[in-house]
C-alpha positions in Angstrom: -39.0 10.5 1.6 -38.8 6.8 0.6 -35.7 5.4 -1.2 -37.7 5.0 -4.4 -38.6 8.7 -4.5 -35.0 9.8 -3.8 -33.6 7.5 -6.4 -36.2 8.8 -8.9 -35.2 12.3 -8.1 -31.6 11.4 -8.7 -32.4 9.8 -12.0 -34.1 12.9 -13.1 -30.9 15.0 -12.4 -28.7 12.4 -14.1 -31.0 12.6 -17.2 -30.8 16.4 -17.2 -27.0 16.2 -17.1 -26.9 13.4 -19.7 -25.1 11.0 -17.3 -25.7 7.4 -18.3 -24.2 5.8 -15.1 -23.2 7.2 -11.8 -21.6 5.6 -8.8 -21.8 7.0 -5.3 -19.0 6.6 -2.7 -19.9 9.3 -0.2 -21.4 7.4 2.8 -23.8 10.2 3.8 -25.1 10.3 0.2 -25.5 6.5 0.2 -27.5 6.6 3.4 -29.7 9.4 2.0 -30.5 7.4 -1.1 -30.9 3.8 0.1 -30.7 3.8 3.9 -27.4 2.1 4.5 -25.7 3.2 7.8 -22.4 1.2 7.6 -19.0 2.4 6.7 -18.2 0.3 3.6 -20.5 0.7 0.6 -20.7 1.8 -3.0 -23.9 2.5 -5.0 -24.1 2.1 -8.8 -27.0 3.7 -10.7 -27.4 2.6 -14.3 -30.4 3.2 -16.6 -32.4 0.1 -15.6 -30.9 -0.9 -12.2 -29.4 0.2 -8.9 -26.8 -2.0 -7.3 -25.4 -1.7 -3.8 -22.0 -3.2 -3.1 -20.5 -4.0 0.4 -18.4 -6.6 2.1 -18.9 -9.5 4.4 -18.9 -7.4 7.5 -22.1 -5.6 6.4 -24.0 -8.5 4.7 -26.7 -8.8 7.4 -26.9 -5.1 8.0 -27.2 -4.3 4.3 -30.0 -6.7 3.8 -31.8 -5.2 6.7 -31.3 -1.6 5.7 -30.8 -1.1 2.0 -33.9 -0.3 0.0 -34.5 0.0 -3.8 -31.3 -1.8 -4.8 -29.9 -5.2 -5.7 -27.4 -6.0 -2.9 -24.0 -7.6 -3.8 -21.6 -8.8 -1.0 -18.3 -9.2 -2.7 -14.6 -10.1 -1.9 -11.9 -7.7 -3.0 -12.3 -3.9 -3.2 -15.7 -2.4 -3.8 -14.4 -0.8 -7.0 -13.4 -4.2 -8.3 -16.8 -5.6 -7.4 -18.5 -2.8 -9.2 -16.3 -3.0 -12.3 -16.9 -6.8 -12.7 -20.7 -6.6 -12.2 -23.0 -7.1 -15.1 -24.6 -3.7 -14.5 -21.3 -2.0 -15.4 -20.9 -3.8 -18.7 -21.8 -2.0 -21.8 -21.7 1.4 -20.1 -19.5 3.7 -22.2 -19.7 6.8 -19.9 -19.6 6.7 -16.1 -19.6 9.6 -13.6 -18.2 9.5 -10.1 -18.3 11.7 -7.1 -15.3 13.9 -7.7 -15.4 15.5 -4.3 -15.2 12.1 -2.6 -13.2 9.7 -4.7 -9.5 9.6 -3.9 -7.0 10.0 -6.7 -5.5 6.5 -6.0 -9.0 5.1 -6.4 -9.5 7.0 -9.6 -6.3 5.5 -11.0 -7.5 2.0 -10.0 -10.8 2.7 -11.7 -9.1 3.6 -15.0 -7.3 0.2 -14.8 -10.5 -1.7 -14.0 -12.6 0.1 -16.7 -10.3 0.6 -19.7 -11.7 2.5 -22.6 -14.6 4.0 -20.5 -15.2 7.7 -20.4 -14.9 8.6 -16.7 -16.0 12.0 -15.5 -16.3 13.8 -12.2 -19.7 15.0 -11.0 -19.8 17.2 -8.0 -22.7 18.0 -5.8 -25.4 15.9 -7.4 -26.7 14.1 -4.4 -25.8 17.0 -2.1 -28.1 19.2 -4.1 -31.0 16.8 -3.4 -30.1 16.9 0.3 -30.3 20.7 0.6 -34.0 20.8 1.3 -35.2 18.6 4.1 -38.6 16.7 4.0 -40.9 16.5 7.0 -39.3 13.3 8.3 -35.8 14.8 8.2 -36.9 17.9 10.0 -38.6 15.7 12.7 -35.3 13.8 13.2 -33.3 17.0 13.3 -35.7 18.6 15.7 -35.2 15.6 18.1 -31.5 16.0 17.9 -31.8 19.8 18.6 -34.1 19.2 21.6 -31.6 16.7 23.1 -28.8 19.3 22.8 -31.0 21.9 24.4 -31.7 19.6 27.4 -28.0 18.7 27.9 -27.0 22.4 27.7 -29.5 23.1 30.5 -28.0 20.3 32.6 -24.4 21.6 32.0 -25.4 25.1 33.1 -26.4 23.6 36.5 -23.4 21.4 36.7 -20.5 23.5 35.5 -18.6 25.4 38.1 -15.3 27.1 38.7 -12.4 24.7 39.1 -13.7 22.2 36.6 -11.4 21.6 33.6 -12.5 22.0 30.0 -12.0 18.3 29.5 -14.3 17.5 32.5 -17.1 19.7 31.2 -16.7 18.2 27.7 -16.9 14.7 29.1 -20.1 15.5 31.0 -21.6 16.9 27.8 -20.7 13.8 25.8 -21.9 11.3 28.5 -25.2 13.1 29.0 -25.9 13.2 25.3 -25.3 9.5 25.1 -27.5 8.8 28.1 -30.3 11.0 26.6 -30.3 8.8 23.5 -27.7 10.3 21.1 -26.0 7.7 18.9 -22.9 9.8 19.0 -21.8 13.4 19.3 -22.1 15.2 16.0 -18.5 16.4 16.3 -15.8 16.8 18.8 -17.4 18.8 21.6 -15.9 22.3 22.1 -15.3 23.7 25.5 -13.0 26.8 25.4 -12.5 29.0 28.5 -10.9 32.3 29.2 -8.4 33.5 26.6 -8.9 30.2 24.8 -12.5 31.1 23.9 -11.1 33.3 21.1 -10.3 30.0 19.2 -13.5 29.1 17.4 -12.8 25.3 17.2 -10.7 24.9 20.3 -10.0 21.4 21.7 -10.8 21.0 25.4 -7.8 21.1 27.6 -6.9 20.6 31.3 -7.3 24.3 31.9 -9.6 25.0 34.8 -12.4 27.6 34.3 -12.1 30.5 36.7 -13.7 33.7 37.7 -14.1 36.2 34.9 -13.8 33.6 32.1 -16.0 33.4 29.1 -16.7 29.7 28.4 -17.8 28.8 24.9 -19.7 25.5 24.6 -20.3 24.0 21.1 -22.1 20.7 21.2 -24.2 18.5 18.9 -25.8 15.1 18.8 -26.7 12.5 16.1 -30.2 11.0 16.4 -31.2 8.5 13.6 -28.4 9.8 11.5 -29.3 13.5 11.7 -27.2 16.1 13.5 -27.7 19.1 15.7 -25.3 22.0 16.4 -25.6 24.4 19.4 -23.3 27.1 20.7 -23.7 29.2 23.8 -21.2 31.3 25.7 -21.3 31.3 29.6 -19.5 33.6 32.0 -17.9 32.6 35.3 -19.1 35.0 38.0 -20.1 38.5 37.2 -19.3 39.8 33.6 -17.2 42.9 33.1 -18.7 45.8 31.2 -16.6 44.9 28.2 -17.8 41.3 28.3 -21.4 42.5 28.5 -20.9 44.9 25.5 -19.3 42.2 23.3 -21.9 39.6 24.2 -24.7 42.0 23.5 -23.2 42.8 20.1 -23.1 39.2 19.1 -26.6 38.6 20.5 -28.0 41.5 18.5 -26.2 40.5 15.3 -27.7 37.0 15.6 -31.2 38.4 16.3 -31.0 40.7 13.2 -29.8 37.8 11.0 -32.7 35.6 12.3 -35.1 38.4 11.3 -34.0 38.5 7.6 -33.4 34.9 6.7 -36.2 33.5 4.6 -36.7 31.7 1.3 -35.3 33.7 -1.6 -32.7 35.7 0.3 -29.1 34.9 -0.7 -26.8 33.3 1.8 -24.4 36.3 1.3 -27.1 38.8 2.2 -27.9 36.9 5.4 -24.2 36.9 6.3 -23.9 40.6 5.6 -26.7 41.5 7.9 -24.9 40.1 11.0 -21.5 41.2 9.7 -22.5 44.8 9.2 -23.7 45.2 12.8 -20.5 43.6 14.2 -18.4 45.9 11.9 -20.4 48.9 13.0 -19.4 48.1 16.6 -15.7 48.0 15.7 -15.2 44.2 15.7 -15.6 43.4 12.0 -12.1 42.0 11.7 -12.8 39.7 14.6 -15.7 37.9 13.0 -13.6 35.7 10.7 -16.0 32.9 9.7 -19.2 32.6 7.9 -22.6 33.2 9.5 -23.6 29.5 9.2 -24.0 26.3 7.3 -26.4 23.6 6.5 -27.0 20.7 8.9 -28.5 17.3 8.1 -26.8 13.9 7.7 -23.6 15.8 8.2 -23.1 18.6 10.7 -21.5 20.8 8.0 -23.2 20.6 4.6 -24.8 23.0 2.1 -25.8 25.7 2.0 -22.9 27.8 3.1 -23.8 31.2 4.7 -20.8 33.4 4.0 -19.7 36.5 2.1 -18.4 34.3 -0.7 -21.4 32.0 -1.0 -23.4 31.8 -4.2 -26.3 29.9 -2.5 -29.8 31.1 -2.2 -31.9 30.0 0.8 -34.9 27.9 0.1 -37.9 26.6 2.1 -37.0 23.4 3.8 -33.3 24.1 4.3 -31.9 23.7 7.8 -29.1 26.0 8.7 -27.2 27.4 11.6 -27.0 31.1 12.4 -23.8 31.6 14.5 -22.1 35.0 14.5 -19.1 35.5 16.8 -16.4 37.9 18.0 -13.0 36.5 18.8 -10.2 38.6 20.4 -6.8 36.8 20.8 -5.5 36.9 24.3 -8.9 38.1 25.7 -11.6 35.7 24.7 -14.6 35.2 22.4 -18.3 34.9 22.1 -20.4 32.8 19.8 -24.2 32.2 19.8 -25.5 29.5 17.5 -29.1 28.4 16.7 -30.5 26.0 14.1 -33.4 27.1 12.0 -35.7 25.8 9.2 -36.1 28.2 6.4 -39.7 29.0 5.5 -41.5 31.0 2.8 -41.8 34.0 5.0 -39.0 33.7 7.5 -37.6 30.8 9.6 -38.5 28.6 12.4 -35.9 28.6 15.2 -35.5 25.0 16.4 -33.0 25.8 19.2 -34.7 26.7 22.5 -31.7 27.1 24.8 -31.7 30.5 26.4 -29.6 33.2 24.8 -29.2 35.7 27.5 -25.8 35.6 29.2 -25.8 32.9 31.9 -23.4 33.1 34.8 -22.0 30.0 36.4 
């Protein structure tokens, strides 16, 4: 979707909420709206203009990337530049991204714009980002395919005696070589008893016979992320390992069968959770079923028991049930899917049967 269309969609939401002026500080939201990929920017939307503010470091980059906006390269802070700009004059009410703006910046804003009515607006641009267009899905698909390829390479390469750090380094290096601009998050490699820690940091622990090894990896391509988790076993799995792995695999399969446009995120979560609970591991599945993925690896919607979200066509989400037993180990299986009218398209192609290394 072109910048003009996205800005028009934003203006429609602002009009519905009776917001005269809105400034955006979340960099992912700025990228979504006008295409800027740098790390210093502020976007001001007023009734008759859109202005993008940055500093000298991003002058050339902004003029190459930013669409649909007047570009201002200023000295001083971006808030100072915005407050002094002609576009901000005469604006009595202004909204900001309450989930992003730091309190110290809010205090500075009050000093820079005395007498203005400032209000927090949460989730406005994020709401527009929930449903992906065809180009966004294409970019996400490319990132997913890259992750699938690297996972396949790691299955051939990983062997007993390697450390978690060594395996993580191979994953990151191979993603870069395959075309990723960056890992989408800190790669997770957790082996043996450490596999019960859902977001474990890789350590010098050497993988050994009998270990589960949880791999959680993702890549950024053209700004869009992927997220993939698989669990390997070193050598022959025990009966208990086979049973727990099969439970997680079945829970994920049943969740994939029910997700579609119109189902609530809580209902999707409950489908997987009920099966895991029935097998006696309900208290060992302590996180939500999944989350949205796009410009950020964790974004809306949230698939959990507490979620108020409803799945809609075009959303891209993860489906990732798990079982984690402290002192023993854990299993997680994660796919990315695109929600459709009558189900979902599973983007992830990495095999899900238990692989022994």
